[in-house]
C-alpha positions in Angstrom: -47.7 -2.8 18.3 -49.5 -1.3 15.3 -48.5 -1.8 11.7 -47.4 1.8 11.7 -44.9 1.1 14.5 -43.7 -2.2 13.2 -43.3 -3.0 9.5 -40.8 -5.4 8.1 -38.4 -2.9 6.6 -37.0 -1.6 3.7 -35.2 -1.7 0.5 -31.7 -0.3 -0.1 -29.9 1.3 -3.1 -26.4 2.5 -3.3 -26.1 6.2 -3.7 -22.7 7.8 -3.8 -24.1 11.2 -2.7 -27.1 13.4 -2.6 -27.4 17.1 -2.1 -29.4 16.5 1.1 -26.6 14.6 2.8 -23.5 15.9 1.0 -22.4 18.2 3.8 -23.8 16.2 6.7 -23.1 12.5 5.8 -22.8 11.1 9.2 -25.1 13.2 11.4 -28.8 13.9 11.7 -30.9 16.0 9.4 -30.6 19.5 10.9 -33.7 21.7 11.4 -33.6 24.6 9.0 -34.7 28.0 10.2 -37.0 30.1 7.9 -34.3 32.6 7.1 -32.0 29.9 5.8 -34.9 28.3 3.8 -35.5 31.7 2.2 -31.8 31.9 1.4 -31.9 28.5 -0.2 -35.0 29.5 -2.2 -33.0 32.5 -3.5 -30.2 30.2 -4.5 -32.6 28.5 -7.0 -32.3 31.7 -9.0 -28.5 31.5 -9.3 -26.7 29.3 -11.9 -23.0 29.7 -11.6 -20.1 28.1 -9.9 -16.6 28.8 -8.5 -13.8 26.3 -7.7 -11.3 27.5 -5.1 -7.8 25.7 -5.2 -5.1 25.5 -2.6 -2.7 22.9 -1.1 -3.8 22.0 2.4 -6.6 21.9 4.9 -6.6 25.4 6.6 -5.2 27.1 3.4 -8.7 28.1 2.3 -10.1 31.6 2.7 -13.1 30.7 4.7 -14.4 34.3 4.5 -14.4 34.2 0.8 -15.9 30.7 0.6 -18.8 31.8 3.0 -19.4 34.9 0.9 -19.5 33.0 -2.4 -21.7 30.2 -1.1 -24.1 32.2 1.1 -24.1 35.7 -0.4 -23.5 35.2 -4.1 -25.3 31.8 -3.8 -23.1 30.2 -6.4 -22.2 26.6 -6.3 -18.8 26.7 -4.6 -16.1 24.0 -4.2 -12.8 23.9 -2.4 -10.1 21.6 -3.9 -7.3 20.9 -1.5 -4.5 19.2 -3.2 -3.5 17.3 -0.1 -5.1 16.1 3.1 -2.5 17.8 5.3 -0.7 14.5 6.1 2.6 16.2 6.7 1.3 18.7 9.2 1.9 18.6 13.0 -0.8 17.5 15.3 -1.8 19.7 18.3 -4.4 17.3 19.7 -3.0 13.8 19.6 -0.2 11.4 18.5 -1.4 10.8 14.9 1.1 11.5 12.1 1.3 11.0 8.4 -1.8 9.5 6.8 -3.6 9.3 10.2 -3.4 13.1 10.8 -4.6 13.4 7.1 -7.7 11.4 8.1 -8.3 13.9 11.0 -7.8 16.9 8.8 -10.1 15.5 6.1 -12.9 15.4 8.6 -12.0 18.9 9.9 -12.3 20.2 6.4 -15.7 18.5 6.0 -16.8 20.1 9.3 -15.7 23.5 8.1 -17.6 23.1 4.9 -20.8 22.2 6.9 -20.4 25.7 8.4 -19.5 27.8 5.4 -21.4 25.9 2.7 -19.1 24.8 -0.2 -18.3 21.3 -1.4 -15.0 19.7 -0.5 -12.6 17.9 -2.8 -9.1 16.4 -2.7 -6.5 15.3 -5.2 -4.3 12.2 -4.7 -1.3 14.3 -3.7 0.3 13.3 -0.4 1.5 16.0 2.0 5.1 14.9 2.4 6.0 17.8 4.6 7.3 21.3 4.0 8.6 22.0 0.5 10.6 25.0 -0.6 9.9 25.0 -4.3 7.2 24.2 -6.8 9.6 22.0 -8.7 10.2 19.8 -5.6 6.5 19.5 -4.9 5.4 18.5 -8.4 8.4 16.3 -8.9 7.6 14.4 -5.7 3.9 14.1 -6.4 4.3 13.4 -10.1 3.3 16.5 -12.0 1.1 14.9 -14.7 -0.8 12.8 -12.2 -1.8 15.7 -9.9 -2.4 18.0 -12.9 -4.7 15.3 -14.2 -6.6 15.4 -10.9 -7.1 19.2 -11.1 -8.2 18.9 -14.7 -10.6 16.1 -13.6 -12.2 18.3 -10.9 -12.6 21.2 -13.4 -14.3 19.0 -15.9 -16.4 17.4 -13.3 -17.4 20.5 -11.4 -17.6 22.8 -14.4 -16.7 26.1 -12.6 -17.3 29.4 -14.4 -14.4 30.9 -12.4 -11.4 29.3 -10.7 -9.7 31.1 -7.8 -6.3 30.1 -6.3 -5.2 30.9 -2.8 -1.6 31.2 -3.8 0.6 32.5 -6.6 2.8 30.1 -8.5 6.0 31.6 -7.1 8.0 32.0 -3.9 5.6 34.5 -2.4 3.4 31.5 -1.6 5.8 30.6 1.2 5.7 26.8 0.7 6.3 24.6 -2.4 3.0 22.9 -2.0 1.3 26.4 -2.0 3.0 27.6 -5.1 2.5 24.3 -6.8 -1.3 24.6 -6.2 -1.3 27.9 -8.0 0.9 26.6 -10.8 -1.2 23.4 -11.3 -4.5 25.3 -11.3 -3.2 27.7 -13.9 -2.0 24.9 -16.1 -5.2 23.0 -15.7 -7.2 26.1 -16.6 -5.3 26.2 -19.9 -5.8 22.5 -20.9 -9.1 21.3 -19.3 -11.0 22.1 -22.5 -8.5 20.1 -24.7 -9.9 16.6 -25.4 -6.3 15.4 -26.2 -5.3 16.0 -22.6 -6.1 13.1 -20.2 -8.6 11.6 -22.7 -9.3 8.6 -20.4 -11.4 11.0 -18.3 -13.8 11.6 -21.1 -15.5 8.3 -20.4 -17.1 10.1 -17.5 -16.8 13.9 -18.1 -16.6 16.4 -20.9 -13.9 19.0 -21.7 -14.7 22.3 -19.9 -13.4 25.8 -20.1 -13.7 28.1 -17.2 -14.2 31.8 -18.1 -11.3 33.0 -16.1 -8.8 32.3 -13.2 -7.8 34.6 -10.4 -5.3 34.7 -7.6 -7.0 35.6 -4.4 -4.2 38.0 -3.4 -2.8 38.7 0.0 0.0 40.9 1.2 2.6 39.0 3.2 2.8 40.5 6.7 -0.5 42.2 6.3 -2.7 39.2 5.6 -5.9 40.5 7.3 -5.6 44.1 6.2 -7.8 45.8 3.7 -4.8 47.4 2.0 -4.9 47.2 -1.8 -2.0 45.1 -3.1 0.5 47.0 -5.2 0.4 44.6 -8.1 0.3 45.3 -11.8 -2.5 43.7 -13.8 -6.2 43.3 -13.8 -6.9 43.7 -10.0 -10.3 44.0 -8.5 -11.5 44.2 -4.9 -14.7 42.9 -3.4 -16.2 43.5 0.0 -16.7 40.1 1.6 -17.1 40.9 5.3 -20.9 41.6 4.9 -23.8 40.8 7.3 -26.5 38.4 6.2 -29.8 39.2 8.0 -31.4 36.0 6.9 -28.7 34.0 8.6 -28.2 36.4 11.5 -24.4 36.4 11.0 -21.7 38.2 9.1 -19.5 36.2 6.8 -16.7 37.0 9.1 -18.5 35.3 11.9 -19.3 32.3 9.7 -15.6 32.2 8.5 -14.2 32.1 12.1 -16.5 29.3 13.0 -15.5 27.4 9.9 -11.7 28.0 10.5 -12.0 27.0 14.1 -12.9 23.5 13.0 -9.2 23.0 12.2 -8.5 22.0 15.8 -5.6 19.6 15.1 -3.7 22.7 13.8 -4.7 25.0 16.6 -6.5 27.4 14.3 -9.3 28.5 16.5 -9.9 32.2 15.7 -12.1 35.0 17.0 -14.7 36.4 14.5 -14.0 39.4 12.5 -17.2 41.5 12.4 -15.7 44.5 10.5 -15.3 45.3 6.8 -13.0 43.1 4.8 -12.0 43.4 1.1 -10.8 40.5 -0.9 -8.6 41.2 -3.9 -8.4 39.2 -7.1 -5.6 39.4 -9.7 -6.6 38.0 -13.1 -4.2 35.2 -14.1 -6.0 34.0 -17.3 -9.2 34.5 -19.2 -11.5 37.4 -19.8 -10.7 40.7 -18.0 -13.1 42.3 -15.5 -13.7 45.7 -14.1 -15.3 45.2 -10.7 -16.4 41.6 -10.0 -14.8 38.2 -10.5 -18.1 36.9 -11.7 -18.5 39.7 -14.2 -19.9 38.5 -17.6 -20.9 35.1 -16.2 -24.6 34.5 -16.8 -25.9 33.5 -13.4 -29.5 33.4 -14.4 -31.8 30.7 -16.0 -31.1 32.4 -19.3 -28.1 30.1 -19.7 -30.6 27.2 -20.0 -32.7 26.8 -23.1 -36.5 26.9 -22.7 -36.3 27.9 -19.1 -38.6 30.9 -19.1 -41.3 29.0 -17.3 -38.8 27.8 -14.7 -37.6 31.4 -14.1 -41.2 32.6 -13.6 -41.9 29.8 -11.1 -38.7 30.5 -9.1 -39.6 34.2 -8.9 -43.1 33.4 -7.8 -42.0 30.8 -5.2 -39.6 33.3 -3.6 -42.1 36.1 -3.5 -44.8 34.0 -1.9 -42.6 32.4 0.8 -44.1 32.7 4.3 -41.5 32.4 7.1 -44.3 31.4 9.6 -45.6 28.7 7.3 -42.8 27.3 5.1 -45.0 24.3 4.2 -47.2 26.7 2.2 -44.4 26.7 -0.4 -44.6 22.9 -1.0 -47.1 23.0 -3.9 -45.0 25.6 -5.7 -41.9 23.6 -5.2 -43.5 20.5 -6.5 -44.6 22.4 -9.6 -41.1 23.9 -10.0 -39.5 20.4 -9.8 -41.7 19.3 -12.6 -40.8 22.3 -14.7 -37.1 21.8 -14.2 -37.4 18.1 -15.0 -38.6 19.1 -18.5 -35.2 20.7 -19.3 -32.0 18.8 -20.2 -31.6 16.5 -17.3 -27.9 15.8 -18.2 -27.0 19.4 -17.5 -25.1 19.9 -14.3 -27.4 22.8 -13.2 -30.6 20.9 -13.9 -29.3 18.1 -11.7 -28.2 20.6 -9.0 -31.4 22.6 -9.0 -33.7 19.5 -8.9 -31.7 18.3 -5.9 -32.0 21.7 -4.3 -35.7 21.7 -4.8 -35.9 18.2 -3.1 -33.9 19.5 -0.2 -36.2 22.6 0.1 -39.2 20.2 0.2 -37.7 18.3 3.1 -36.8 21.6 4.9 -40.3 23.2 4.4 -42.0 20.0 5.6 -39.7 19.4 8.5 -39.4 15.9 7.1 -36.9 13.8 9.2 -35.7 10.3 8.5 -32.8 8.1 9.3 -31.8 4.4 9.7 -29.6 3.2 12.6 -28.0 -0.2 13.1 -27.7 -1.7 16.5 -23.9 -1.6 16.2 -21.4 0.6 14.4 -19.8 -2.3 12.5 -20.6 -5.5 10.8 -18.7 -8.1 8.7 -19.4 -9.3 5.2 -22.2 -11.8 5.2 -23.4 -10.8 8.7 -27.1 -10.1 9.5 -27.7 -7.0 11.6 -30.6 -5.3 13.3 -31.6 -1.9 12.1 -34.2 0.7 13.0 -35.7 3.3 10.7 -37.4 6.4 12.0 -39.5 8.8 10.0 -41.5 11.9 11.0 -43.2 14.8 9.2 -43.7 17.8 11.4 -46.4 19.7 9.5 -50.0 19.0 8.5 -49.4 18.4 4.8 -50.2 15.4 2.5 -47.1 13.3 2.5 -47.0 9.5 1.9 -44.1 7.2 2.4 -44.1 5.0 -0.6 -41.1 2.7 -0.1 -37.7 2.4 1.4 -34.8 0.7 -0.4 -31.5 -0.4 1.1 -28.2 -0.8 -0.9 -28.0 -4.4 0.4 -30.9 -5.2 -1.9 -33.8 -5.3 0.6 -36.8 -3.1 0.0 -40.4 -2.7 1.1 -43.4 -1.0 -0.6 -45.5 0.9 2.1 -47.9 3.6 0.7 -48.2 4.9 4.3 -49.7 8.4 4.9 -47.7 10.4 7.4 -49.5 12.2 10.2 -48.0 15.4 11.7 -45.4 14.6 14.5 -46.3 10.9 14.4 -43.0 9.0 14.5 -42.9 5.9 12.3 -40.6 3.2 13.6 -39.5 0.2 11.4 -37.3 -2.4 13.1 -35.9 -5.0 10.8 -32.8 -6.9 9.8 -30.3 -6.5 6.9 -27.8 -9.0 5.6 -24.5 -7.5 4.5 -23.4 -9.0 1.1 -20.5 -11.4 1.4 -18.7 -9.4 -1.3 -19.0 -6.1 0.6 -15.6 -4.4 0.8 -14.0 -3.5 4.1 -14.4 0.2 5.0 -10.8 1.3 4.5 -10.5 4.9 3.3 -10.2 4.5 -0.5 -7.0 6.5 -0.7 -5.3 4.2 1.9 -6.2 0.8 0.4 -2.8 0.6 -1.3 0.6 1.6 0.0 1.4 5.3 -0.4 3.9 6.2 -3.1 6.4 8.8 -1.8 4.2 11.6 -3.0 0.9 10.1 -4.2 -2.0 8.0 -2.9 -2.6 5.1 -5.3 -6.3 5.2 -6.5 -7.3 3.2 -9.5 -11.0 4.1 -9.7 -11.2 7.4 -11.6 -14.6 8.2 -10.1 -13.3 8.1 -6.6 -10.7 10.7 -7.2 -11.7 14.0 -5.7 -14.2 12.5 -3.1 -13.4 13.6 0.4 -14.3 10.2 1.9 -15.7 6.8 1.0 -19.2 6.4 -0.2 -21.3 5.1 2.7 -21.0 1.4 3.5 -24.8 1.1 3.4 -27.4 3.6 2.3 -31.2 3.9 2.7 -33.3 5.5 0.0 -36.7 6.8 1.1 -39.3 7.5 -1.5 -42.1 9.9 -0.6 -45.2 11.1 -2.5 -45.4 14.8 -2.1 -48.1 16.7 -4.0 -48.7 13.8 -6.3 -45.0 13.4 -7.3 -42.4 10.9 -6.0 -39.2 12.2 -4.4 -36.3 9.9 -3.3 -33.9 10.9 -0.6 -30.7 8.9 0.0 -29.0 8.9 3.4 -26.2 6.8 4.9 -27.1 4.2 7.4 -25.4 5.6 10.5 -24.8 4.4 14.0 -26.2 6.5 16.8 -25.7 6.3 20.6 -26.5 8.5 23.6 -23.8 9.8 25.9 -24.8 11.1 29.3 -22.7 14.2 28.8 -22.7 14.9 25.1 -26.1 13.5 24.2 -26.6 12.0 20.8 -23.4 10.9 19.0 -23.3 9.7 15.4 -20.5 7.7 13.8 -20.2 6.0 10.4 -21.4 2.5 10.1 -18.5 0.4 8.8 -17.7 -3.0 7.4 -14.9 -4.7 9.2 -12.9 -7.9 9.0 -14.0 -10.9 11.1 -10.8 -10.6 13.2 -8.1 -8.0 13.5 -4.7 -7.9 15.2 -3.0 -4.9 16.8 0.7 -5.0 17.7 1.5 -3.1 20.8 4.7 -1.7 19.2 5.2 -0.1 15.7 8.9 -0.9 15.8 11.0 -3.5 17.6 14.6 -2.4 18.1 17.2 -4.9 19.0 20.6 -3.7 20.3 21.7 -7.3 20.8 20.3 -10.8 20.5 18.3 -10.6 23.7 14.7 -11.7 23.0 11.9 -9.2 23.2 8.2 -10.0 23.8 5.8 -9.1 21.0 2.3 -8.7 22.3 -0.6 -8.9 19.8 -4.1 -8.0 20.7 -6.7 -9.9 18.7 -10.2 -8.5 18.4 -13.3 -10.2 17.0 -15.2 -8.3 14.4 -17.8 -11.1 14.4 -18.8 -13.7 17.0 -17.2 -17.2 17.2 -13.9 -16.6 15.6 -11.2 -19.2 16.3 -8.0 -20.2 14.5 -4.3 -19.7 14.6 -2.1 -16.7 14.7 1.4 -16.7 13.3 4.0 -14.0 12.8 5.7 -13.9 9.4 9.3 -12.6 9.7 12.3 -12.3 7.4 15.0 -15.0 7.3 17.4 -14.7 10.3 14.7 -13.8 12.9 13.4 -16.3 15.5 9.7 -16.4 16.6 8.6 -18.6 19.5 6.1 -20.3 19.4 5.8 -20.8 15.7 2.0 -20.2 16.0 -0.6 -19.8 18.7 -4.3 -20.7 18.8 -7.0 -18.1 19.5 -10.7 -18.3 20.3 -13.0 -15.3 20.5 -16.6 -16.1 21.5 -18.4 -12.7 21.3 -18.2 -9.9 18.9 -15.8 -7.3 20.3 -13.9 -9.9 22.5 -10.2 -9.4 22.7 -7.4 -11.9 23.3 -3.7 -11.1 24.0 -1.1 -13.4 22.5 2.6 -13.1 23.2 5.6 -14.3 21.1 9.3 -14.2 21.8 11.3 -12.4 19.0 15.1 -12.4 18.6 17.5 -11.9 15.8 20.3 -14.2 14.7 23.7 -13.0 13.4 22.2 -13.2 9.9 19.1 -11.1 10.7 18.5 -8.0 8.6 16.1 -5.2 9.1 12.6 -6.1 7.9 8.9 -6.4 8.7 6.9 -8.5 11.0 3.4 -9.4 9.7 0.6 -11.0 11.8 -1.5 -13.5 10.0 -4.7 -14.9 11.4 -6.2 -18.0 9.8 -9.8 -19.1 10.6 -12.2 -21.5 8.9 -13.6 -18.5 6.9 -10.4 -17.0 5.7 -7.0 -15.4 6.3 -6.8 -11.9 7.9 -3.8 -9.6 8.0 -5.1 -6.2 9.1 -5.1 -4.2 12.3 -7.7 -1.9 13.7 -7.2 1.8 14.5 -9.8 4.2 15.8 -9.3 7.9 15.3 -11.7 9.3 17.9 -12.1 13.0 18.8 -15.3 14.7 19.8 -15.1 17.4 17.1 -15.2 14.8 14.2 -17.0 11.5 13.6 -15.0 8.6 14.8 -12.9 7.2 11.9 -12.0 3.5 11.7 -8.9 2.4 9.8 -7.6 -1.1 8.9 -3.8 -0.7 8.5 -1.6 -3.8 8.0 -1.0 -5.8 11.2 2.7 -5.3 10.9 5.7 -3.8 12.7 9.2 -2.9 11.7 12.1 -5.1 12.9 15.4 -3.2 13.4 18.7 -4.8 14.4 20.6 -1.9 15.8 24.1 -1.3 17.0 23.3 1.1 19.8 24.5 1.6 23.3 22.7 3.6 26.0 24.1 4.6 29.4 21.1 6.6 30.5 18.3 4.4 31.9 15.9 6.5 33.9 14.2 9.1 31.7 11.6 11.7 32.6 9.5 12.7 29.7 7.3 15.8 29.3 4.8 15.0 26.6 4.2 17.4 23.8 1.9 17.3 20.8 1.7 14.2 18.6 4.5 12.5 20.5 5.5 8.8 20.2 9.2 9.3 21.3 8.6 7.7 24.8 7.8 4.3 23.2 11.1 4.5 21.2 13.0 5.3 24.4 11.5 2.2 26.0 12.6 0.2 22.9 16.2 1.2 23.7 15.8 -0.3 27.2 15.1 3.0 29.0 12.6 3.3 31.9 10.4 6.2 31.0 8.3 8.3 33.4 5.8 10.8 32.0 6.1 14.0 34.0 3.2 16.5 34.6 3.2 19.8 36.5 2.9 18.1 39.9 5.8 15.8 39.2 8.1 18.7 38.4 7.6 20.1 41.8 9.4 17.2 43.4 13.0 15.9 43.3 14.2 15.5 39.8 17.7 14.3 40.6 16.9 10.7 40.0 16.5 11.1 36.3 19.4 10.5 34.0 17.8 12.8 31.5 14.6 14.8 31.1 13.2 15.0 27.5 10.7 17.7 26.5 8.3 16.6 23.7 7.6 18.5 20.6 5.7 21.8 21.1 5.3 21.1 24.8 6.0 24.7 25.6 3.3 25.7 23.1 0.7 23.3 24.4 1.4 23.3 28.2 1.0 26.7 29.8 2.5 25.4 33.0 5.9 24.8 31.4 6.8 28.4 31.9 6.2 28.1 35.6 8.3 24.8 35.7 11.2 26.4 33.8 13.2 27.5 36.9 13.0 24.1 38.5 14.1 22.4 35.2 17.1 24.8 34.9 18.1 24.0 38.5 17.9 20.3 37.6 20.4 20.9 34.8 22.7 23.1 36.9 22.9 20.4 39.5 24.0 17.8 37.0 21.0 16.8 35.0 20.6 16.4 31.2 17.7 18.2 29.5 16.7 17.9 25.9 14.1 20.2 24.4 12.6 19.1 21.1 11.3 21.8 18.8 8.8 24.5 19.7 7.1 26.8 17.3 7.7 30.6 17.6 4.8 32.5 19.1 2.3 33.3 16.4 -0.2 36.1 17.1 -1.5 36.0 13.5 -4.5 33.7 14.1 -4.5 33.4 17.9 -3.2 35.0 21.1 -0.3 33.0 22.5 1.6 33.6 25.7 5.2 34.4 25.1 7.6 31.5 25.4 10.0 31.5 28.4 13.7 31.4 27.8 14.0 27.7 26.8 17.6 27.1 27.9 20.1 28.4 30.5 21.3 31.0 28.0 19.3 32.8 25.4 18.6 31.7 21.8 15.7 32.3 19.3 13.6 29.7 17.6 12.8 30.5 14.0 11.0 28.9 11.1 14.2 27.6 9.6 14.3 24.1 8.3 16.0 21.6 6.1 13.3 19.8 4.2 15.4 17.4 2.1 15.6 14.2 4.1 18.8 13.2 2.4 20.5 16.6 2.8 24.2 16.1 3.8 24.9 16.7 7.5 28.3 18.3 8.3 29.8 17.6 11.7 31.1 20.9 13.0 33.3 19.4 15.7 33.7 15.7 14.9 35.3 15.1 18.3 32.3 16.4 20.2 31.1 13.9 22.8 27.6 13.9 21.3 29.1 12.4 18.2 31.3 9.8 19.9 29.7 8.5 23.2 28.5 5.9 23.7 28.0 5.5 19.9 30.3 6.7 17.1 28.0 8.8 14.8 28.9 8.8 11.1 27.3 10.0 7.9 25.7 6.6 7.6 23.5 7.4 10.6 21.7 10.0 8.5 20.6 7.6 5.8 17.0 6.5 5.6 15.6 9.5 7.3 12.0 10.3 6.3 10.2 13.6 5.2 12.8 16.1 6.4 16.0 16.7 8.5 14.7 19.2 10.9 12.3 22.1 11.5 12.2 25.2 13.7 15.9 25.6 14.2 17.7 27.7 16.8 19.2 31.1 15.8 21.1 34.0 17.4 22.3 31.7 20.2 24.5 32.7 23.1 28.2 31.9 22.8 27.8 29.3 25.5 26.0 27.0 23.0 27.8 24.8 20.5 26.1 23.9 17.2 26.7 20.3 16.4 25.6 20.1 12.7 25.5 22.2 9.7 23.0 21.3 6.9 21.1 22.9 4.1 18.8 22.2 1.3 20.1 22.5 -2.3 21.0 26.1 -3.3 20.7 27.4 0.2 23.1 28.7 2.8 24.2 26.2 5.6 22.2 26.3 8.8 23.7 25.3 12.1 20.7 25.5 14.4 19.4 21.9 14.2 21.1 20.8 17.5 22.5 23.2 20.1 24.4 22.0 23.1 25.5 23.9 26.3 27.2 22.8 29.5 25.4 24.5 32.4 26.8 24.1 35.9 27.3 20.4 36.3 24.7 19.5 33.7 23.9 19.5 30.0 21.2 21.3 27.9 20.2 20.6 24.3 17.7 22.2 22.0 17.0 20.2 18.8 14.9 20.8 15.7 15.9 17.4 14.3 12.7 15.5 13.7 13.2 12.7 16.1 9.4 12.6 16.5 9.2 11.3 12.9 12.4 9.2 12.7 12.1 7.2 16.0 8.6 5.8 15.4 9.7 5.0 11.8 12.6 2.9 13.1 15.4 4.9 11.6 18.6 3.4 13.1 20.8 6.5 13.0 18.1 8.5 14.8 18.1 6.0 17.7 21.9 6.1 17.9 22.1 9.9 18.0 19.3 10.2 20.5 21.0 7.6 22.7 24.1 9.8 22.7 22.1 12.8 23.7 20.4 11.3 26.7 23.6 9.6 27.7 25.8 12.6 27.7 25.6 13.1 31.4 27.4 9.8 32.1 30.3 10.7 29.9 33.1 12.3 31.9 34.7 13.5 28.7 31.6 15.7 28.0 32.8 18.3 30.5 36.0 18.6 28.5 34.7 18.6 24.9 31.5 20.5 25.7 31.1 24.2 26.5 32.2 25.5 29.9 29.7 26.7 32.4 29.0 30.4 32.7 29.6 31.8 36.1 
């Protein structure tokens, strides 16, 4: 093999980001069409920026973001205060911080479509909130306000735009809090006495003005002008971009459709759309939010020569020969470099020129390891590929890797001649494990714990290993940094990219998140060990609180090959003195002690995410009785309730459409998972059979569904969910410690087989319930009354009806959160619900069947 095809590779340098890879960190360099290159050239003429602020993934106005980034060509950023951790998951079982990881990647995918940068604060999405005060109190107002100030100082926007007002019209406490915090940050970000610790990295900054991107509740997509006093302006954003061949409405729909875990796929809007902006602070305007902002090179001293070169480069661009612009771009880069290189626009425009050079040359380069993961100290095989697609003088001078290895090459590139460099890299022994930075420490109730100021705001970790490629183009050197990224080929999906990560030498996954003990009968704890590196052997032990027995005390393990797994079982049992606590797996080898698990979050629409949570589980000693043993379960969205039922000693059978055709009489209860009626179209067809099951003596529990929402998507109407009519509405009790009033304390659901008391509602997490029933038929009995502070009582959290010989229940109580979290009272109440059919007294205390 020739020297061109086989050179000892390359040198690495850590780079937190570069404009070239900022929006596509873990995928290939995408070919750039001439129209988009010309649009990027025109962006060189625009010096201005906008920061858009809201609360969650999917809050952002993707139409406006696309318009700002691709029509006005201003540097645009979206700051989402949270990662959407409290939202529901339409595509899988992930909840909490794990759904936040998915939604982070969905936001990054959206930004790769519509163009802006993506940022986050440290705020944790703790679920629906009804007021600004509750949201900022839970997060810690000063800490999240500091994050917004930090992003303003770091991004230096000329204009700030909020999605929501700081009041109840926002419809959610997180929404209104995002407007409130943005307005407060606008006022103080230029004050050096506010959060002065940030000034080691940034300077005070004052945006010119702040707007609320107004909407009319109930007429969100209309072009109707809001009836609002104040400085209000409207801008047409639904325009068509001939260079891109799309309207901003089409780009916006593609962007919004990346929010797949929320079911936010939408059809494109190709018609006119006006966005309205209400001035909330700063200088008034007449027609345009960017009015009075100098978007030209005049805002930079001594930039006349740069302006002339930009104008000339745009005018001389040839779509059929983009490489003809390379000499002008090289000259322009040199001219920009003579300006103040500490200025944010000089930095941005130099990077934009570098990106344009790569796009005009069709220059392609990447480095791929042989495996997607390595351990600290491990030596790995890598392969670097480089190709220039046009006949232009380009020389590869050197490649540098962040591990410290580098090579000087001085190799001229020939058109379409692929250069291949196989080599090895040794990961430093001090390299950190690739845990998302915001999950390295336990989550405070409302805040991720991040100590490194410079990480705050970043959407994800800096790459574990980067490659920096230095090319000589037109006599000047240009360095491009890219993550080292794993690549494989799937026979159906083709090339698939995923992040290269650093992992522990051994991990342990417990097959259960919670171990529930209704008595002292031992349970088997199964642990799956996995080797992150070859030749791992040692001992595994389970650390438990006093009062718990583990047999054996420890167990040996031996894993020969990387990726090997070994299953180890222990017997767990409580003594009379046992208290609820935590089980922790601890693996000890010759090289160290390891206490983490391994979790993959893998969906086709996002890069696979790898997490290393603690290898632990909750131990719950529970006084619970269950008389129902054979449970049929219809899985909904994000559902881990079946595992909890098994922990109570039930035998669970997952039911699909074909199972519901058969005889259901053998099931003591059939439980319908959350949103099953929303996600399974066949549920409507199965409804008559399920109602017959109830009428003939069965017990059926329907966990919450969401009302049909035709706002973003067309949904089939829900069938009548129970034997008698009731509505499902967006009523909820968000305070997890809200008092629960027992409407009829003698009801069988509160007394058999477990006596339910107020104590059973202690320790609940996130909320009491969502999507309550309303306007129910008189055949239903409400079981509880509850309300958030300063609100009227709501009785729709659990509805019960006797129907024929059987029992039907609809519940908005969030069992899907409480049971996986090991909340004892939730287990006891759910045990009563599934056991009601075996209680003869139920027919007396419950409703009477309608004839």
